[in-house]
C-alpha positions, 0 to 999 in steps of 0.5 A: 200547483207545480212550481214554475221552471227555473228562469221563467216567469209565470204569466197565467194559470187556466183551469181546464175542466173537461178540456183536453190539451189538444183542444187549447190554443195560444196566440201571443202578440206584443201586449197580450196572450190569448187562450182559446178552448174548443170542446166537442162531444157527440150525444145521441141526438147530435153534437154539443160544443163548448168554447172559451177565450181568455186574454192575459196581459203580457209582462213587459219583462217577458220575451213574447217569442219564448211564451210556452204552456204546460199542463200540471201533472194532475191535468187540471191546470194550464200554466202559461210561462215565458222567459225574460226579454233577452233580445240584445243579451250581450257580454264582453265576447258575444252579441245575441238576438232572438227572433220568432220564425216558427213554421220555417225550416233552416233552408227557408231562412236567408240572411242579408248584411248591409253595413251594420243592418242585418235583414232576415227573410223567411220564404215558404212556398207550397206548390200544391196549394200555390201559396206563399208565406213570407216573414222579414225582420231587420236588426241593427248590429252594434258598432262593436260587432264584427259583421263577418262573424255573424251566425244563426241557428234555428231551434226546434221551437222556431226561435232563430238566434243570431250571434256575433263576436264583439270586437274588444277595444285594443289597449295601446300606449302613446308616447307624450312628447313636448313640442317647442317653437324654434322661433321661441328658442332663438331669442333664448339662445341669443340671450344666453350667449350674450349673458356668457359674453358679459360674464367673460369680460375682464373687470377693471 
């Protein structure tokens, strides 16, 4: 058995038997990974078909949009893996957010910014079949994110990454002054003047 790729979490391993890689399909939702297999071959007296399905729980620490599968070098085992959940991976400089837009092209994805709310809309139209496919997502940007710095890029795997610059708080120094009440100063000044006059009187 091969070791999992660095930085990934192994979800499950499935023995393929006589199934070919192209005969295996995966479906992923927020809680589970579904694996389907369908194998057909022709016999002299007709066709024979085999099918199977498996359900695996998706670990909470795995980002479902990163779930992938690979075949071991010997071709016998299907390994299902995923990366750790990084929906809001942030550091002192950048804000990151990943979204699943598989099947869409960059020109079919539009971003709309309303205050700190970012709306992402995917629209795919097919004139030949008169069909339309839409997908929309909405994320709230943190208060320390500069909305004007929002950018996005779509990977070959269909993952749309949103990035923005975080605004670091500025350091400033404030001078501390002491505020006195003039009404309180006057009695003190009068008392001081009276004391000086008493001291200046000649003693007989």
